[in-house]
Structure formats: structure tokens, C-alpha cells
N, C-alpha and C positions, 0 to 999 in steps of 0.2 A: 505494499498500500504506499501510495505519497506518502509525501508531507502535505500536511493540513497549512491552508494557507490562514490567515485571518479572518477572511469571510467566509471560506470554506468552512470554520469551524462551526461556526453556528449552524449551518446545515446538517452537521455532522454529529452534532448534539442534540437536535429538534430532532430528526429519523433517519439512520444511518441506511434504515430502506430506498428511503430519497436519495440519498449521499450515492448510495450503490446504482441508482436508475441516472442519476447524472454525470453519472463517471464510464456508464460503459458506453461500448459501440453500435451497442444493438439499437438506441433511443436516438431519436432525432428531436428538439425542439425550434418552432418557427416561431420567435414572436413578431408580434404586431410593431411595425417600428411606426404607427401614427400615437408615439406616447409622449406628448412633448413634457413630460415631467423629468421623462428622463434624458430627454435633448438639452432641457436647461440646467438641470445639474451638469451634464457632462461640459454644457459651455463654463459655468462657474468651477470647474475644478480648471480644467483649461485655461482661463484667466488666471486664477491664482496660481496654478503654476510658471505661467511665463512671467507673472507679475515678479514672484520672491525669486526668479532666476536673474533676473534683468535690474532688480532691485534699485543699484543708483542710478538707471535712465526713466525710470518710470515715476512720475509725483504727479500726477492729476488726474482727472474724469476722461477727459479726450486720447492720455497712454490707455485707459482701462479699453474704452472704446474700440482701439483700433487694434488691441489684441483681441475682443471678440469680435472684431471684423475678420480677423484672420480666423476664426474657427468656422462663422458664421457660410464663408467661402467654398470649404472644406465640403465633400463629394457626400458624404452622407450625415453633415451636424443637424438635417432634416429642420432647423430652421429656415423661415423665409428670406432674403436676402433683404428686407426690409426689418426685418424683428428690430431691429434698434430703436426704429423711429417708431415703434410704437408704443404704448402706454406699459404693457407691460416689458417690454426690454430695456425701457427706462428705468422700473422699476427694479430689473434684475442687476443694472450696476449701478444704481445705490446701494443692494443689497450687497453685493460683493465689496465694495467702496467699505461698507461696515466691514465683514469681515477681515479685511486690511487691516484698517485699525483695531480691532479688537487684537490680533497677532501684535501690532508694532507698536501695541499700549504695555505688551508686557515686560515686567520690571526686567530694566536694563538689555533691552533686549538689542540694542547693539554691540554687546558682547556674546552675540553668541553666531558661531556660522549656522547657514544656513542648507539645507538640502530638500528639495523638492524631490516626488517620489520615490524616499529613497525605498532601499529596499536590504532589508538586515541579511545578515549569514544568515542561512537555517541551522537549526535545531535538530535533534532524531527524530523531533515531535514534527516543528512547527517552520514554516516559513511564513514569511510577510513584506507588505511594501504598505507605508503611512504616507499621510499627503507634505506631511511636513516636521521633517527632524532638525531641533534645532539646537547646539552642543555647544556647551563654552569646558572648560576645564575642568569646574565640577559638578558641572550639572548638566542633564539633556532634556528636552519638551518635546514631547510627543502629539502632535494636532494633527485631529482630523475634522474635516468638513465634511456636515452633517445638511444636504438641502431639504431630504425628506422627514418621514415622520419618525421621533426614535424614542415617545416618551411612552411608557406600558399606562394604558387607557387604567387596568385593574388598581397600580400602584401609586400609580401619577409619578414615577422615578423612571430614568434610563433604563431599555430594557435591558433583560439579562444578557441576550445575545448581542449586543453593542456593549457591555461588560466585558464582555467573553472576547471581543474582537478586540479590544484593548487589552487584556490582560494577555494576550499573546503577544502582543507588540511589548508588552513591558518584559516580559518574558526574554523575549528575543532581544532589547535592549540591552536586558540587566545583565545577559550573557557575553554580550560585547562586551559591556562595560560597566562591569563590577561595582567599579570605584566610586560611579559618579550618584548623584542624586534623580532621583527620573519623577518628571511630572509627568504627567497626560493634560491633555487639554479636548473636550465635544466644541466647535463652533458652529452651532445653525446656521439657516442662511440669512437670520438677520444680524448677525454678530455677537448675538450674547453666548460666552464661556459656561461653561459644564467641566468640574473637574473631577475627573474617574481616579480613585483612590487607589495606590500601591499596594495592596494589600497579601502578603508573603506566601499567608494560611489559602487565600483563593486564587494564587497561582501553584501552589503546590498541589491544591486539590483537581483545579482544571488540567495538570498532565496527567493526574492520576486518573480522572475519569477517561479523558481519551487516548489513556492507555492501555484502561481496563474494554473502553468499548473498540478498540485494535484490534484487539486480541481475538474479540468474539468476529468482528467480520471478517479478518485471516480466514477465519474457520466456516464462510461463509449464516452466519446466526447474527440477525437483526435485532435492533432495541427499536419500535415504532414509536413514531409520534401519536402526539395525544386525538385521537380517532376526532373528534368537534371539529378538528382544524383538515382534515381529511380530504373534505371538499375544495380546498383551495390547493390541492396538491396536481401536479401537470402530469400526473403519474398514474391517475387514480384508476385507470382503465387496464393497468398492466400488474394491480398490488393484490396479491390475494386475501391481502386483509379489509378492503374498502369495501366498504358496501352502502351505495345510496341512501342519506335519511332527508327528508324530508325536513325535518328539524334544524340539519343544516344551514338552510337558505338563510341566510340574511338580505338578499336581497336578487332582484331578479339576474343580474350581470353576475354574482358571485358564487354559480357552482362550476360543477363537469357536467360535461355530456360523454358516456361513452356509448360511441355509434362506429358502427363498416360503413363503408360509400359503395351508393348503389351508381352511381353514376357524377359525371362535372360535367360543366358547361363555361364558358366565355362567354360576360356580354356587357358593354356598355364599360368595359375597363375592369371587368370584377370576374373572379373565379365564383363562379357556385354552384358548392356539394348537393345531393340531393344523398340525406343520410340518412340508416335504420337505425333506431335505439331501444335495448328491451328497457329501458327505463321506464316503468309503471306509467310516473303522471303524462307522460306523453305516448302512450299506446295510440290515444284514437286521434294523433297527428301524425302526417309527414313533414321534418323537417328538413329545410334547406339553411344550411349558412355558407352568408355574403362577405368574402373578401378579397380587398380593392389589391387587383396586382400587384399597383404600384411598393404598395408594405412589405411584397414580399419578392417581389423581382431581383433583390441581390440577395439574398440567403438561399441559392440551390431549393428553390421549395420542389417539393415533386411528392402528390399527392396521386395512387395508382385504387382503379375500383374495385370495394372488396377487402379495405385496407381496412384495419380498425385504428382510431382516431380516438385521443382523448383533448379534449378541447375542452379551457381552462375559462372561465369568465366569461362567456357568449354574453353579446346584451344583446335582447328581445327588443326586433325592431317592432314586429308586428304580428296578429294572430291573423288568418284570412280563410275562410271555407276548407277548412281542416289539414290549415298549415298552421306552421313555426316558423316564422323568416327569421335567423338570428344574423349579428354580426361580431365580428373578433372583435373583443373589447382592447383592454388593457391588460390582458392574458396569453396563454399560446397554444398550436396545436401540438400536441406531442405524437410520432408513429414509431410505429417499432419494423426496425427494415428484415 
């Protein structure tokens, strides 16, 4: 088994069976590229990386906008060429400036050497790359930017998965620099800073738990995730533990459809799949899934008739004459090769 990255650690702890599916070459997932939140997150990270690489030559909003323009003209940026002229674009630049201020206002900031997208030397268990690595003669500051949600709604605290991500960074940093004080900071999209405590007992516990699970995983023994969240898994159609449960439905676009492909056709720039499913709530309907061609044209997307699909988080467009029309939302289509 390969070393776990900081982000893969979350997936491994959530459900080792899901992790097995993800690393297996038997399964292919095709995300919908029409996710503006993803594009914006990529834009923010790109700008911040370039800013701190060129810290001595960039000093104002205009400079930040020029970096953002470089990202937008990239082939797969996903954003309109005029995005920065929109209200949303203007707001994002303001948020980036707040994040920059949050970093540069760190006490004695000027005494640190900075490395963006810093890749740690791997250990026997972990590997990882962090957004910003700051180091001085006596201290290390680990900084990760989060443009999405990271607060657990049940505890109103940073989610355990994000804390574990930082613990991996802390393990990697302390391995290379055992004599330096380590501070870990999460910075959100509004420039708010959240300190992640360095707790040696928590680090030991994480290493022990990963080691235990790795040993089981090597013997093809899996530890499954919380069954109440299985409805959101892209591999539900292929997992022996999954059972469709209508109580799992939060809203129309938050569930899986397991189906076989009856036929398919192209129409008005879209690929339309005619599907058959055994899910009881759809037994009186024919299912049609509409996929915009431009959202998959660069992903070597290939579907064949009779193939079994798992469609994650489709969006119900309409119900008409015994048909249910869905559109791929922010989820994925997963196929087995």
C-alpha cells in the first residue's frame, strides 16, 4: 500500500472500502466540470501561490488581478474571460487580499523563509504537500487555505477530517525538524485564522490507527464508513454494504442512482442516457440522464450500453409522462471497466 497523503488520510479513515475503490484501476469516475466553486477554489490557490512566490514584486490589487488573469486564460480554468469584471470576481479578489493580509500580519512574518506548495519528505506512513510553509531558525508555521466548508455542524468546530489533515502535516514537519516549534493555521476564504493545536498524543493515536487499518487493508479486510452517509458515495453501486434507504435522502440532488444503460444518444450538445434502475421509488418511471457534452469532452468519458453506472447526486429536472429527467449536478458518474 502506498503512503497516504494528508488528503487521502481523510478518505482512508472515513471508509477503507471507499479508498479501495478510489485507488483501484477497475473504476473510473467522471466529475462534472460545471462546478464553479471548484474553479474559484483553484483560482484562489493559484493566486496565493504566485503571490508568495513573487512577494517582493507584488504589492497592490492590480498586481493580484494580473495573476488571476493568468489563471483564467488557462485552458481548463472553467471561468469566463470576463469573470474578474463581474461582482463575484471583484469579491473574490477582495477575499484573496484578506487572506494575504492574514498571512503577512503573522508576528515577525518578515523573519520567515516561505515555500509555497511545499512537499514534505515522506515517512513510512505519510506524504503531503501544504499550501504555505514558513520556517525560521526556531519556528515553523504550517498554513492551509480553505475556500469550502470545514466546520462540523454538529460540534460547531473544525471537522475531525480537517484536523487529521493538519496532523499529517505536523507529523511530517516534526519528523524533519524535531527541534522547532510548530504552529498550524487554517485560513478561510474571508481571511479568518483558525489555530490547529499540536498535540503529540493525538499524533501518536493517528499513526497507530492508520497502522492498524493498513494491516487490515493489506489483507483485503475493510472498515466501512457510517452507513447513513453511504447515499453520498460515488461507488455505492459496487459496494456489498450499500442499500438504498429513502431516509438517507436529504434533498432531490443528494443521493445515488444505480442503473444500467439501455441506450444513449446525442442531442443539442448533450449526451442523453436512457437508464434502468432497480430502486423501488423509481419502479414506475423511465430514467433519463442529461449530460452536457462540454462538461466531459476533456475527460475521455466513455459509456457503453448495458454498463452499470453509479450516478452520484443527480439533479431532478422534471417529471413528465412516466419519465424522470435528471441532470448531472455537482457529483460524479462512476463506471466499472
